[in-house]
Each structure stands twice: as C-alpha cells, then as structure tokens.
C-alpha positions as CSV (number, residue, x, y, z in Angstrom):
1,M,2.6,0.6,-12.0
2,S,2.4,-1.5,-8.8
3,Y,3.8,-0.5,-5.5
4,L,5.1,-1.8,-2.3
5,K,4.3,-0.7,1.2
6,S,5.6,-1.8,4.5
7,R,4.2,-2.2,8.0
8,S,7.6,-3.2,9.2
9,D,10.9,-1.2,9.5
10,V,13.1,-4.1,8.8
11,P,14.6,-3.9,5.3
12,L,15.7,-6.7,2.9
13,V,19.4,-6.4,3.5
14,E,20.6,-9.2,1.2
15,T,18.7,-7.8,-1.9
16,T,18.2,-4.7,-3.9
17,L,14.4,-4.8,-3.4
18,G,13.2,-1.3,-4.0
19,Q,9.9,0.6,-3.5
20,L,8.4,-0.2,-6.8
21,L,7.2,-3.5,-8.5
22,D,6.6,-3.5,-12.1
23,D,3.5,-4.3,-14.0
24,S,3.8,-8.0,-13.9
25,A,3.0,-8.0,-10.4
26,A,-0.5,-6.7,-11.2
27,K,-1.0,-8.8,-14.3
28,Y,0.2,-12.0,-13.0
29,P,-0.2,-11.7,-9.1
30,D,-0.6,-15.3,-8.4
31,Q,2.5,-16.3,-10.3
32,E,6.2,-15.2,-10.1
33,A,6.3,-11.4,-10.5
34,Y,9.3,-9.2,-11.4
35,V,10.6,-6.6,-8.7
36,F,12.8,-4.9,-11.2
37,R,12.7,-6.4,-14.7
38,H,15.8,-4.6,-16.0
39,L,17.7,-6.4,-13.0
40,G,16.1,-9.6,-13.7
41,V,14.8,-10.0,-10.2
42,K,11.8,-12.2,-9.5
43,M,9.5,-12.4,-6.5
44,K,6.9,-14.8,-5.2
45,L,5.1,-15.4,-2.0
46,V,4.9,-18.9,-0.5
47,D,3.5,-20.9,2.3
48,E,5.5,-22.9,4.7
49,A,5.7,-25.8,2.2
50,G,7.3,-23.3,-0.4
51,Q,4.1,-23.4,-2.5
52,L,2.7,-20.3,-4.0
53,V,-0.1,-18.7,-2.0
54,P,-3.3,-17.1,-3.6
55,L,-4.0,-13.3,-3.8
56,N,-4.6,-11.6,-0.5
57,T,-3.1,-14.4,1.5
58,M,0.0,-14.0,3.7
59,G,3.1,-15.6,2.6
60,E,7.0,-15.5,2.9
61,I,8.6,-13.2,0.2
62,W,11.1,-15.2,-1.7
63,L,13.4,-13.5,-4.4
64,R,15.7,-14.8,-7.2
65,G,17.8,-12.8,-9.6
66,Y,21.3,-11.3,-10.5
67,S,21.2,-8.8,-7.7
68,V,20.4,-11.1,-5.0
69,F,23.4,-12.3,-3.0
70,K,25.0,-15.6,-4.0
71,Q,26.0,-16.9,-0.5
72,Y,27.1,-16.0,3.1
73,R,30.9,-16.0,2.8
74,G,32.5,-19.0,4.6
75,D,29.1,-20.2,6.0
76,E,27.6,-22.9,3.8
77,E,25.1,-24.1,6.4
78,K,23.6,-20.5,6.6
79,T,23.5,-20.1,2.9
80,A,21.6,-23.5,2.7
81,E,19.1,-22.3,5.2
82,A,18.5,-19.1,3.4
83,K,18.4,-20.2,-0.2
84,T,16.8,-22.9,-2.1
85,P,18.8,-25.3,-4.4
86,D,17.4,-23.5,-7.4
87,G,18.4,-19.9,-6.1
88,W,15.4,-18.5,-4.4
89,F,16.4,-16.4,-1.3
90,K,14.0,-16.8,1.6
91,T,13.9,-13.3,2.9
92,G,12.1,-14.0,6.2
93,D,9.6,-11.2,5.5
94,I,5.9,-11.8,5.4
95,G,3.8,-10.1,2.8
96,V,0.5,-10.0,1.2
97,L,0.0,-9.3,-2.6
98,D,-3.5,-8.0,-3.8
99,E,-5.3,-8.0,-7.0
100,H,-3.8,-4.6,-7.9
101,G,-0.3,-5.7,-7.6
102,M,0.2,-4.1,-4.1
103,L,2.7,-5.8,-2.0
104,T,2.3,-5.1,1.8
105,I,5.0,-6.3,4.0
106,T,3.4,-7.2,7.3
107,G,6.2,-8.4,9.4
108,R,8.9,-11.0,9.9
109,I,8.7,-14.6,10.3
110,K,10.8,-14.5,13.5
111,D,8.2,-12.2,15.0
112,M,5.3,-14.3,14.4
113,I,2.9,-15.2,17.0
114,I,2.1,-19.0,16.9
115,K,-1.6,-19.3,17.9
116,D,-3.0,-22.9,17.5
117,V,-2.1,-23.7,13.8
118,S,-1.8,-20.2,12.7
119,N,1.3,-17.7,12.3
120,V,0.0,-14.4,13.3
121,P,2.1,-11.2,12.5
122,P,1.7,-8.8,15.3
123,S,1.8,-5.8,13.0
124,F,-1.3,-7.0,11.2
125,V,-3.3,-7.0,14.3
126,E,-1.7,-3.6,15.4
127,Q,-2.8,-1.9,12.3
128,V,-6.5,-2.9,12.8
129,L,-6.6,-1.9,16.4
130,L,-4.9,1.4,15.7
131,E,-7.8,2.5,13.6
132,H,-10.0,2.6,16.8
133,P,-10.7,6.3,17.5
134,K,-9.9,6.0,21.2
135,V,-6.5,4.2,20.6
136,L,-3.2,6.2,20.5
137,D,-0.8,3.4,20.3
138,V,-0.8,-0.4,20.2
139,K,1.9,-3.1,20.8
140,V,0.9,-6.8,20.1
141,V,2.9,-9.5,21.8
142,G,2.5,-13.4,22.1
143,V,2.3,-14.8,25.6
144,P,2.4,-18.6,26.6
145,D,-0.9,-20.4,26.4
146,P,-1.4,-24.1,27.3
147,A,-4.2,-24.5,24.6
148,F,-2.9,-22.5,21.7
149,V,0.9,-22.4,22.3
150,E,0.7,-18.6,22.3
151,E,-2.1,-16.3,22.9
152,I,-2.3,-12.8,21.4
153,C,-2.1,-9.9,23.8
154,A,-2.8,-6.4,22.6
155,C,-1.2,-3.8,24.8
156,I,-3.1,-0.4,24.2
157,I,-2.2,3.2,25.1
158,L,-5.3,5.4,24.9
159,K,-5.7,8.9,23.8
160,H,-6.0,11.7,26.4
161,D,-9.2,11.5,28.7
162,Q,-10.4,8.2,26.7
163,K,-11.9,5.2,28.5
164,L,-12.1,1.7,26.9
165,D,-13.2,-1.7,28.3
166,V,-12.2,-5.1,27.1
167,E,-15.7,-6.0,25.7
168,E,-15.7,-2.8,23.7
169,M,-12.3,-4.0,22.1
170,K,-13.4,-7.5,21.6
171,K,-16.5,-6.3,19.6
172,Y,-14.5,-3.9,17.7
173,S,-11.9,-6.6,16.8
174,T,-14.6,-9.0,15.6
175,N,-16.4,-6.3,13.5
176,N,-13.0,-5.5,11.9
177,G,-11.9,-8.9,10.9
178,L,-10.0,-10.1,14.0
179,V,-11.6,-13.4,14.3
180,G,-10.6,-16.8,15.1
181,N,-6.9,-17.1,15.5
182,L,-6.4,-13.5,14.7
183,S,-8.5,-12.4,17.8
184,P,-6.5,-11.1,20.8
185,G,-7.1,-13.2,23.9
186,Y,-6.1,-10.3,26.1
187,F,-6.3,-6.6,26.1
188,V,-4.1,-4.6,28.5
189,I,-4.4,-0.7,28.9
190,M,-1.0,0.7,29.6
191,G,0.0,4.3,30.4
192,S,3.2,4.0,28.3
193,F,5.4,1.5,26.6
194,P,8.9,0.7,28.2
195,K,11.8,1.7,25.9
196,T,15.2,0.2,25.2
197,P,18.3,1.7,26.9
198,T,18.7,4.1,24.0
199,G,15.0,5.3,24.5
200,R,14.4,5.2,20.7
201,K,12.6,1.9,20.5
202,I,9.9,0.0,22.3
203,S,11.3,-2.9,24.4
204,D,9.2,-6.1,23.3
205,L,11.1,-7.9,26.1
206,Q,10.1,-5.6,28.9
207,I,6.4,-5.6,27.7
208,F,6.4,-9.4,27.6
209,E,7.9,-9.5,31.1
210,R,5.4,-7.2,32.4
211,I,2.4,-8.9,30.9
212,T,3.4,-12.5,31.8
213,S,4.0,-11.5,35.4
214,S,0.5,-10.0,35.7
215,L,-1.6,-12.7,33.8
C-alpha cells in the first residue's frame, strides 16, 4: 500500500482525495497512478507545461475521475482555468512522488517563492531548517530581489537559551540540500511570529512587512 502525507494544511476541496494511494502509485510512479481505483480517480504530477515529471521531482498534482467536480457553476472562465479540455483538474497543490509510491504534498502554487527560474515551496525549506537542533520554529517568506525576482528569507525562532549565527545556518543549509535556488539569502532571528486577529494562525503579511522594512 502507498501513502500520502502533507506538509500543508490546505485540503483538495474539489475532490475526494483521501489519505491512501493504491499500489499502482508504487508500481508505476512515473505514470498516471490511481488514487482510489474503485472510484476511478487518477492522479499525475506535471510541470508548468503539463508534462509528467520524474520521480522525486516537484510537480503540480492533477486529478481526473468520476468523483472530481465537473465545473464551477455559472463560471465557465474559472472552470477553464482549473480543468484541461480532457478533464484533468489542476489542484494547485505541489507534491513529490518517490520510488515507494509516497506522495508528499509540499505546498500550494500560489505560495511559491519565485527565485530566478525556480519555484520554491516555502514548506520544503522550512522542513529542512526545522531539523536543526537549535531551531524551535521557522517561517519562510519571499522578499523582493532585483536580481532573482524574489529571495528566500528564513525567519527563525530559537529554542530557549540557544544562540545561532547566519554562517552556521548557511553551512547547515548547504549540508542538508538547500543549495542553489533553494538556499535562503536571508536568515532572521525572531522572538515570536505575529499572529492573525484570531490568534490562531501566523500572519504571513505581518512577517513580510517586518522583514521588508528592515532589509
């Protein structure tokens, strides 16, 4: 049996994508795989041109099947943006399928940081940095950059009584695969993250405003 895990708390609301993939995802990981064979729902990961991506490569998750919605009622333009002529629904979710059939949802296209020619999901960078033994929490945002369009900025909350400098984080990032366009250009240590008015979620907008005003 193959599994799905998520680094994002955003569900696929237009489908019945569940938490398990059937064995076809493992047997044919670089082809179209069934999410639920008995529902006739197929899945594939594609690049910006709509072409299948290789194993262990980030791509947008597309779905097609009986339980995938047909259209947005009364909105043909929105339907045309979300679905291909042959019925594939562009979920807007970014994922990676490995050789064992494990699908990891890494984020949303709309949240991508555009660094040079690469689309970088913030959650991918966050997961790597969270493994640092001195780091309590991480929030990654994109900030304007004249050379790269956007630069990656890692905002970090340290564990109690810990100290960390930029050079240590740069070395850690490089040693753990955050190289090239995945490498953060800025590391900012923060005492806490600002929250939305409800106090339940981190405010990306307030973090962005704080960072851009100080860079």
